VEXZA-398346 format. One record per atom (N, C-alpha, C): residue in three letters; x, y, z negated. Coordinates in steps of 0.02 Angstrom, whole numbers, padded with zeros to 5 digits, always signed. Layout:
AlaXYZ...
//
This chain:
Met-06021+02853+02509Met-06074+02889+02519Met-06138+02860+02497Ser-06194+02898+02481Ser-06244+02885+02453Ser-06295+02839+02517Ala-06347+02805+02511Ala-06389+02777+02560Ala-06445+02817+02570Ser-06479+02827+02628Ser-06551+02867+02626Ser-06589+02813+02637Arg-06646+02834+02626Arg-06713+02790+02655Arg-06764+02819+02692Ser-06804+02785+02720Ser-06855+02813+02774Ser-06912+02829+02727Asp-06918+02905+02722Asp-06990+02919+02681Asp-07054+02924+02719Thr-07100+02908+02707Thr-07161+02892+02741Thr-07208+02955+02699Pro-07238+03001+02731Pro-07274+03053+02696Pro-07355+03020+02686Asp-07388+03029+02622Asp-07457+03016+02637Asp-07500+03069+02641Glu-07560+03071+02646Glu-07596+03107+02672Glu-07587+03180+02653Ser-07568+03188+02596Ser-07564+03252+02565Ser-07490+03283+02579Gly-07452+03234+02625Gly-07400+03273+02660Gly-07330+03244+02609Thr-07355+03238+02548Thr-07300+03211+02503Thr-07255+03144+02524Ala-07193+03132+02514Ala-07148+03077+02550Ala-07172+03037+02486Val-07168+02964+02512Val-07159+02913+02465Val-07108+02865+02495Pro-07079+02835+02443Pro-07023+02774+02456Pro-07043+02739+02514Gly-07002+02722+02568Gly-07009+02671+02618Gly-06950+02615+02626Arg-06957+02601+02682Arg-06910+02541+02693Arg-06814+02576+02703Ala-06770+02534+02706Ala-06707+02567+02726Ala-06717+02596+02816Asp-06678+02641+02817Asp-06670+02644+02892Asp-06625+02597+02934Gly-06650+02560+02987Gly-06619+02532+03037Gly-06591+02459+02994Pro-06557+02418+03017Pro-06531+02349+02994Pro-06492+02367+02939Gly-06462+02427+02937Gly-06414+02445+02856Gly-06450+02507+02845Arg-06408+02532+02789Arg-06443+02602+02755Arg-06399+02651+02791Ala-06436+02711+02815Ala-06404+02761+02856Ala-06351+02809+02799Leu-06302+02823+02811Leu-06251+02877+02760Leu-06260+02938+02760Leu-06297+02972+02712Leu-06328+03033+02714Leu-06258+03084+02715Pro-06256+03145+02768Pro-06217+03184+02763Pro-06203+03230+02703Ala-06145+03255+02690Ala-06123+03291+02630Ala-06158+03357+02625Ser-06191+03378+02584Ser-06221+03443+02568Ser-06233+03460+02511Ala-06215+03536+02481Ala-06214+03553+02405Ala-06269+03612+02412Leu-06322+03591+02459Leu-06368+03642+02442Leu-06413+03612+02404Ala-06447+03668+02342Ala-06488+03637+02296Ala-06556+03622+02319Ala-06582+03651+02374Ala-06648+03629+02410Ala-06645+03659+02477Leu-06687+03632+02525Leu-06696+03654+02580Leu-06768+03629+02605Trp-06811+03689+02636Trp-06867+03692+02648Trp-06870+03709+02728Ala-06918+03687+02777Ala-06925+03703+02834Ala-06995+03716+02853Val-07007+03763+02878Val-07069+03798+02880Val-07094+03803+02976Arg-07141+03774+02989Arg-07146+03776+03058Arg-07196+03846+03059His-07188+03888+03124His-07221+03951+03121His-07291+03931+03138Gly-07330+03985+03126Gly-07410+03976+03130Gly-07426+03961+03209Gln-07481+03944+03204Gln-07513+03939+03276Gln-07500+03985+03330Ser-07478+03975+03382Ser-07459+04032+03431Ser-07514+04041+03489Thr-07512+04090+03519Thr-07565+04099+03592Thr-07554+04046+03636Ala-07494+04030+03647Ala-07467+03975+03692Ala-07498+03904+03664Asn-07496+03902+03606Asn-07537+03838+03581Asn-07621+03828+03597Val-07636+03886+03592Val-07714+03897+03609Val-07733+03881+03681Ala-07689+03925+03719Ala-07695+03916+03798Ala-07676+03848+03825Phe-07640+03805+03792Phe-07625+03749+03807Phe-07672+03693+03801Ala-07699+03708+03738Ala-07754+03662+03725Ala-07811+03679+03770Glu-07829+03732+03777Glu-07887+03758+03832Glu-07861+03700+03898Ala-07795+03722+03921Ala-07778+03681+03987Ala-07790+03608+03976Gly-07771+03586+03919Gly-07780+03516+03918Gly-07852+03495+03912Arg-07893+03536+03888Arg-07968+03516+03894Arg-08006+03513+03959Thr-07969+03573+03993Thr-08025+03579+04063Thr-07972+03536+04110Gly-07913+03502+04096Gly-07865+03492+04140Gly-07844+03526+04199Ser-07827+03588+04194Ser-07810+03646+04232Ser-07736+03641+04254Ala-07731+03643+04319Ala-07649+03632+04318Ala-07621+03699+04333Ala-07644+03768+04317Ala-07620+03831+04319Ala-07575+03828+04257Leu-07534+03884+04260Leu-07496+03899+04203Leu-07527+03960+04161Pro-07550+03944+04113Pro-07598+03984+04081Pro-07560+04032+04028Val-07481+04032+04031Val-07442+04082+03990Val-07407+04115+04038Thr-07380+04174+04039Thr-07334+04194+04087Thr-07296+04220+04031Gly-07230+04248+04061Gly-07170+04286+04018Gly-07116+04223+03989Arg-07094+04239+03925Arg-07043+04207+03910Arg-07073+04175+03849Asp-07041+04115+03833Asp-07078+04066+03779Asp-07043+04106+03705Ser-06996+04142+03712Ser-06953+04179+03650Ser-07014+04229+03634Asp-07051+04250+03676Asp-07088+04307+03663Asp-07175+04292+03652Val-07184+04235+03636Val-07260+04217+03634Val-07247+04228+03547Pro-07324+04276+03545Pro-07322+04292+03469Pro-07388+04245+03434Leu-07394+04243+03376Leu-07448+04206+03336Leu-07520+04226+03356Ser-07553+04181+03363Ser-07627+04183+03371Ser-07663+04223+03310Ala-07743+04232+03314Ala-07749+04268+03248Ala-07763+04205+03195Leu-07771+04151+03208Leu-07776+04093+03171Leu-07700+04075+03147Gly-07656+04080+03179Gly-07585+04088+03172Gly-07561+04142+03112Arg-07586+04197+03125Arg-07577+04247+03066Arg-07587+04238+03002Ala-07660+04206+03013Ala-07690+04187+02927Ala-07655+04141+02891Gln-07620+04069+02941Gln-07584+04026+02922Gln-07533+04040+02885Ala-07505+04105+02916Ala-07439+04131+02892Ala-07448+04172+02823Arg-07508+04203+02820Arg-07530+04227+02763Arg-07543+04181+02695Thr-07564+04121+02717Thr-07562+04063+02661Thr-07492+04046+02643Leu-07454+04034+02678Leu-07373+04032+02664Leu-07346+04081+02614Ala-07375+04132+02623Ala-07342+04188+02570Ala-07366+04167+02496Gly-07432+04134+02503Gly-07457+04106+02434Gly-07417+04055+02412Trp-07394+04014+02457Trp-07363+03949+02422Trp-07281+03972+02407Leu-07273+04023+02444Leu-07188+04065+02427Leu-07197+04089+02346Ala-07242+04135+02347Ala-07256+04166+02268Ala-07273+04109+02216Gly-07303+04039+02246Gly-07316+03994+02178Gly-07254+03973+02149His-07183+03970+02183His-07128+03955+02140His-07127+03988+02068Ala-07110+03940+02034Ala-07073+03978+01978Ala-07013+04007+01988Pro-06984+04061+01932Pro-06925+04099+01953Pro-06866+04064+01946Gly-06821+04074+01998Gly-06766+04018+01985Gly-06786+03961+02052Ala-06843+03951+02064Ala-06854+03886+02071Ala-06871+03886+02167Gly-06882+03952+02197Gly-06911+03960+02257Gly-06841+03964+02304Pro-06844+03976+02366Pro-06793+04003+02408Pro-06752+04062+02389Asp-06694+04054+02389Asp-06642+04130+02373Asp-06611+04145+02445Leu-06614+04114+02499Leu-06599+04129+02574Leu-06633+04111+02623Val-06658+04156+02660Val-06701+04129+02717Val-06666+04133+02792Val-06659+04086+02825Val-06639+04090+02901Val-06699+04079+02942Cys-06697+04117+03004Cys-06754+04117+03036Cys-06741+04110+03112Ser-06790+04080+03153Ser-06765+04062+03223Ser-06784+04139+03248Pro-06749+04154+03305Pro-06751+04222+03339Pro-06827+04232+03387Tyr-06849+04176+03392Tyr-06919+04191+03413Tyr-06977+04228+03385Val-07016+04258+03418Val-07065+04314+03394Val-07107+04268+03354Arg-07134+04206+03372Arg-07186+04181+03325Arg-07158+04155+03261Ala-07096+04128+03250Ala-07064+04122+03195Ala-07053+04191+03166Arg-07023+04249+03175Arg-07023+04302+03151Arg-07076+04327+03123Gln-07134+04338+03162Gln-07202+04344+03140Gln-07230+04311+03071Thr-07203+04249+03087Thr-07226+04204+03011Thr-07190+04224+02950Trp-07129+04237+02967Trp-07090+04256+02909Trp-07093+04323+02874Gln-07126+04378+02929Gln-07150+04442+02913Gln-07210+04435+02871Ala-07246+04385+02881Ala-07312+04379+02832Ala-07300+04348+02775Met-07247+04319+02764Met-07220+04286+02674Met-07173+04338+02650Ala-07146+04391+02684Ala-07099+04422+02661Ala-07103+04453+02600Ala-07171+04481+02598Ala-07198+04522+02534Ala-07196+04477+02477Ala-07191+04404+02493Ala-07190+04370+02418Ala-07101+04366+02391Ala-07070+04374+02433Ala-07006+04369+02414Ala-06959+04428+02447Pro-06972+04488+02418Pro-06943+04552+02441Pro-06881+04562+02439Asp-06835+04520+02385Asp-06774+04531+02371Asp-06736+04467+02407Val-06763+04431+02439Val-06714+04372+02469Val-06682+04385+02533Pro-06629+04383+02534Pro-06598+04400+02598Pro-06603+04357+02667Val-06611+04392+02723Val-06637+04348+02780Val-06591+04356+02835Leu-06570+04301+02872Leu-06524+04283+02925Leu-06576+04270+02996Val-06551+04290+03054Val-06579+04256+03100Val-06534+04219+03135Asp-06534+04149+03150Asp-06486+04113+03183Asp-06511+04078+03247Glu-06478+04103+03300Glu-06503+04072+03378Glu-06501+04003+03375Arg-06464+03955+03333Arg-06471+03878+03338Arg-06542+03860+03311Leu-06589+03912+03285Leu-06646+03887+03253Leu-06706+03897+03313Arg-06687+03907+03378Arg-06735+03919+03424Arg-06766+03855+03436Asp-06822+03862+03481Asp-06870+03801+03504Asp-06830+03765+03549Arg-06849+03712+03563Arg-06832+03677+03618Arg-06834+03716+03678Glu-06779+03708+03728Glu-06787+03745+03794Glu-06805+03706+03842Met-06858+03722+03878Met-06894+03670+03933Met-06869+03683+04005Gly-06807+03742+04008Gly-06780+03765+04071Gly-06839+03781+04119Val-06827+03748+04181Val-06873+03777+04229Val-06945+03764+04230Phe-06957+03726+04168Phe-07025+03696+04146Phe-07051+03732+04089Glu-07017+03788+04076Glu-07048+03828+04019Glu-07105+03857+04022Leu-07161+03849+03969Leu-07216+03864+03969Leu-07270+03842+04018His-07240+03758+04034His-07279+03719+04077His-07329+03665+04031Pro-07383+03676+04024Pro-07424+03621+03987Pro-07424+03550+04042Pro-07426+03492+04007Pro-07423+03432+04047Pro-07456+03434+04118Ala-07534+03454+04112Ala-07561+03450+04178Ala-07521+03499+04234Ala-07498+03559+04206Ala-07461+03578+04262Ala-07387+03555+04283Leu-07365+03526+04243Leu-07293+03488+04264Leu-07321+03440+04297Ala-07375+03391+04297Ala-07387+03340+04349Ala-07414+03357+04399Ala-07435+03422+04411Ala-07476+03439+04473Ala-07407+03465+04514Arg-07352+03512+04486Arg-07308+03519+04522Arg-07231+03490+04538Ala-07235+03443+04482Ala-07171+03410+04498Ala-07192+03335+04470Pro-07232+03283+04495Pro-07260+03216+04483Pro-07199+03176+04461Ala-07142+03192+04486Ala-07077+03140+04486Ala-07060+03143+04426Glu-07041+03229+04407Glu-07016+03235+04343Glu-07063+03213+04281Ala-07136+03218+04285Ala-07175+03216+04240Ala-07160+03142+04225Ala-07160+03102+04282Ala-07158+03024+04264Ala-07083+03009+04241Arg-07032+03054+04245Arg-06969+03026+04214Arg-06979+03055+04143Arg-07018+03111+04131Arg-07016+03122+04061Arg-07050+03070+04016Ala-07122+03038+04047Ala-07152+02988+04023Ala-07107+02940+04012Leu-07067+02922+04051Leu-07015+02841+04053Leu-06972+02859+04000Leu-06940+02911+03989Leu-06883+02922+03954Leu-06892+02946+03869Gly-06950+02980+03874Gly-06984+02997+03800Gly-06945+03067+03792Glu-06970+03107+03729Glu-06962+03172+03721Glu-06876+03171+03693Trp-06862+03119+03652Trp-06788+03129+03622Trp-06743+03125+03689Ser-06749+03085+03752Ser-06706+03089+03774Ser-06720+03128+03863Tyr-06775+03140+03871Tyr-06787+03181+03925Tyr-06752+03245+03921Arg-06729+03266+03970Arg-06695+03347+03980Arg-06727+03375+04051Pro-06755+03415+04045Pro-06791+03445+04099Pro-06721+03496+04132Pro-06728+03495+04205Pro-06695+03540+04234Pro-06674+03619+04198Gly-06606+03623+04172Gly-06599+03685+04136Gly-06630+03695+04068Gly-06649+03626+04037Gly-06663+03639+03976Gly-06638+03567+03920Glu-06665+03561+03874Glu-06651+03517+03824Glu-06695+03463+03805Ala-06669+03396+03799Ala-06694+03357+03760Ala-06685+03365+03680Leu-06748+03321+03651Leu-06732+03330+03584Leu-06662+03311+03551Ala-06626+03264+03587Ala-06565+03246+03562Ala-06507+03310+03569Asp-06524+03355+03607Asp-06481+03416+03632Asp-06511+03469+03580Val-06556+03456+03537Val-06580+03503+03498Val-06550+03491+03426Ala-06544+03414+03429Ala-06507+03388+03357Ala-06440+03412+03353Leu-06404+03406+03416Leu-06328+03435+03407Leu-06330+03499+03384Arg-06371+03553+03405Arg-06364+03623+03381Arg-06384+03624+03310Val-06435+03590+03288Val-06459+03593+03215Val-06397+03543+03178Arg-06366+03499+03196Arg-06309+03476+03161Arg-06253+03522+03145Asp-06237+03559+03195Asp-06185+03614+03188Asp-06214+03650+03138Phe-06268+03679+03147Phe-06304+03732+03103Phe-06299+03698+03028Thr-06329+03653+03021Thr-06330+03621+02947Thr-06263+03612+02915Ser-06216+03598+02966Ser-06136+03580+02932Ser-06111+03651+02902Glu-06122+03704+02958Glu-06102+03769+02923Glu-06149+03789+02869Leu-06193+03788+02863Leu-06244+03811+02801Leu-06217+03777+02745Ala-06212+03716+02740Ala-06189+03660+02685Ala-06140+03708+02653Gly-06085+03737+02692Gly-06023+03759+02664Gly-06031+03833+02638Ala-06075+03860+02695Ala-06083+03937+02663Ala-06132+03943+02607Ala-06185+03909+02608Ala-06236+03930+02562Ala-06235+03873+02492Ala-06180+03845+02491Ala-06175+03787+02434Ala-06209+03825+02365Gly-06251+03776+02342Gly-06279+03794+02274Gly-06346+03829+02289Arg-06365+03846+02347Arg-06411+03902+02352Arg-06476+03853+02371Arg-06542+03883+02371Arg-06602+03860+02388Arg-06640+03904+02477Val-06634+03854+02512Val-06628+03884+02578Val-06701+03869+02614Leu-06730+03924+02640Leu-06797+03913+02672Leu-06776+03939+02747Leu-06804+03882+02804Leu-06788+03884+02876Leu-06870+03897+02884Val-06871+03955+02943Val-06927+03966+02971Val-06926+03966+03047Ala-06955+03900+03072Ala-06932+03884+03145Ala-06993+03847+03177His-06972+03789+03207His-07018+03766+03254His-07017+03688+03245Asp-07072+03643+03270Asp-07081+03578+03266Asp-07016+03538+03293Ala-06974+03553+03342Ala-06926+03518+03368Ala-06869+03530+03323Ile-06867+03588+03278Ile-06807+03589+03233Ile-06817+03552+03177Val-06881+03546+03149Val-06902+03506+03089Val-06891+03434+03104Ile-06906+03407+03165Ile-06882+03326+03188Ile-06819+03321+03190Ala-06776+03378+03210Ala-06710+03362+03230Ala-06670+03365+03151Leu-06693+03409+03106Leu-06672+03402+03052Leu-06671+03350+03013Arg-06733+03316+03026Arg-06754+03248+02990Arg-06697+03197+02998His-06700+03207+03067His-06645+03144+03106His-06560+03156+03080Val-06549+03226+03070Val-06468+03240+03055Val-06470+03222+02976Leu-06518+03244+02938Leu-06508+03250+02880Leu-06517+03162+02853Ala-06544+03128+02886Ala-06549+03052+02881Ala-06491+03031+02884Gly-06437+03045+02921Gly-06372+03030+02917Gly-06343+02979+02972Leu-06291+02965+02953Leu-06267+02917+03008Leu-06281+02842+03015Gly-06306+02834+03062Gly-06355+02773+03064Gly-06423+02758+03071Ala-06443+02838+03059Ala-06515+02832+03074Ala-06556+02837+03134Pro-06608+02796+03143Pro-06635+02786+03191Pro-06663+02844+03227Val-06656+02838+03289Val-06696+02896+03337Val-06770+02919+03310Pro-06799+02960+03301Pro-06860+02987+03286Pro-06912+02974+03337His-06922+02928+03368His-06970+02917+03427His-07052+02920+03399Ala-07052+02914+03346Ala-07133+02903+03317Ala-07138+02927+03257Leu-07107+02994+03232Leu-07127+03028+03164Leu-07215+03060+03164Pro-07230+03065+03108Pro-07286+03087+03104Pro-07271+03161+03132Pro-07339+03209+03138Pro-07326+03278+03171Pro-07313+03313+03114Val-07280+03390+03149Val-07265+03434+03112Val-07310+03489+03112Pro-07361+03491+03072Pro-07411+03550+03079Pro-07394+03613+03093His-07447+03657+03125His-07430+03728+03126His-07437+03750+03048Ala-07376+03780+03030Ala-07378+03829+02955Ala-07365+03774+02901Ser-07340+03713+02916Ser-07323+03662+02874Ser-07242+03668+02825Val-07253+03645+02776Val-07182+03649+02741Val-07166+03575+02733Thr-07094+03574+02754Thr-07070+03493+02741Thr-07013+03520+02695His-06987+03479+02649His-06949+03493+02593His-06894+03434+02577Trp-06830+03457+02574Trp-06774+03409+02562Trp-06751+03435+02486Arg-06738+03396+02430Arg-06709+03408+02376Arg-06630+03389+02379Gly-06609+03434+02343Gly-06523+03420+02341Gly-06498+03405+02268Asp-06462+03358+02272Asp-06430+03326+02191Asp-06354+03368+02197Gly-06321+03405+02239Gly-06275+03427+02238Gly-06208+03394+02277Arg-06234+03353+02301Arg-06191+03294+02359Arg-06225+03287+02412His-06293+03277+02422His-06346+03261+02480His-06409+03291+02465Leu-06442+03292+02528Leu-06523+03301+02535Leu-06555+03258+02549Arg-06606+03262+02517Arg-06648+03194+02520Arg-06734+03217+02531Leu-06767+03185+02574Leu-06826+03211+02602Leu-06893+03199+02544Ala-06902+03248+02529Ala-06960+03244+02461Ala-07025+03258+02486Gln-07042+03295+02550Gln-07101+03311+02567Gln-07104+03325+02648Trp-07144+03286+02695Trp-07148+03291+02747Trp-07212+03339+02779Gly-07214+03390+02810Gly-07280+03424+02837Gly-07320+03440+02791Arg-07312+03468+02739Arg-07355+03484+02695Arg-07396+03538+02701Thr-07475+03523+02702Thr-07522+03576+02720Thr-07571+03598+02659Ala-07565+03594+02609Ala-07611+03594+02558Ala-07627+03668+02551His-07574+03701+02571His-07596+03778+02564His-07644+03803+02608Leu-07655+03776+02670Leu-07696+03790+02727Leu-07765+03773+02715Ala-07793+03730+02647Ala-07855+03719+02641Ala-07894+03776+02642Gly-07955+03764+02683Gly-08008+03809+02704Gly-07993+03840+02759Leu-07941+03854+02793Leu-07936+03881+02865Leu-07951+03834+02913Ala-07976+03857+02972Ala-07991+03825+03028Ala-07935+03765+03048Arg-07963+03703+03089Arg-07890+03674+03114Arg-07879+03690+03157Pro-07788+03700+03167Pro-07758+03726+03215Pro-07772+03686+03292Glu-07786+03734+03336Glu-07770+03719+03410Glu-07703+03691+03436Gly-07699+03658+03477Gly-07640+03653+03514Gly-07599+03580+03491Pro-07560+03562+03522Pro-07514+03506+03495Pro-07474+03536+03431Ala-07482+03461+03398Ala-07455+03488+03312Ala-07382+03480+03325
//
């Protein structure tokens, strides 16, 4: 098995070689994919509402309904349109030839804005690419959680996002388990293909951990995954290796996104 390295992105989102992960080198999982891209959806209306709640310190719930139904904001739709330009910029035979999308509205709207640039590429929706589930604290910004369940907010701060599991919800470690199952199945079902995933920041973080392989450290302090960013892994027929993290060059000229990255 080949060894992976910890790739640290520069300011442009391009990965550069870094130190080996952990005390030894992590063992990369087998994958015959030719390439893998992961796009985070554009800014959502919940991102905007959460940012405003953070600015004002409001403990109210700024968003109602289901997280899966949260749509893109106006800026998020504009960000998604720039991704169509990124997709169209690939040379023939170099871009994605399969798309797999999260079932959540904001991810599907992001792909819909991109789809005209790749009208013949088949698209699948897979439940395992859904966002992290927050259980009874679904759509609770931090101030609302602290006001309604201070002991739970303290437990979250103590454990960190990788290990904290809200009642009825998931830790990032749980997200990684379903992402590992997904990538294992994808590696066999789509061998030799160039695959684009349209999903969420939790999925991109989980992908980085899973694809770093056995022995990879828990990603407690990764750089952010910006809205409408592109993360890229290159395949060599045996493994996938991180090439770019959170690339946002295509977003030049748009307003800075609101809400957590």
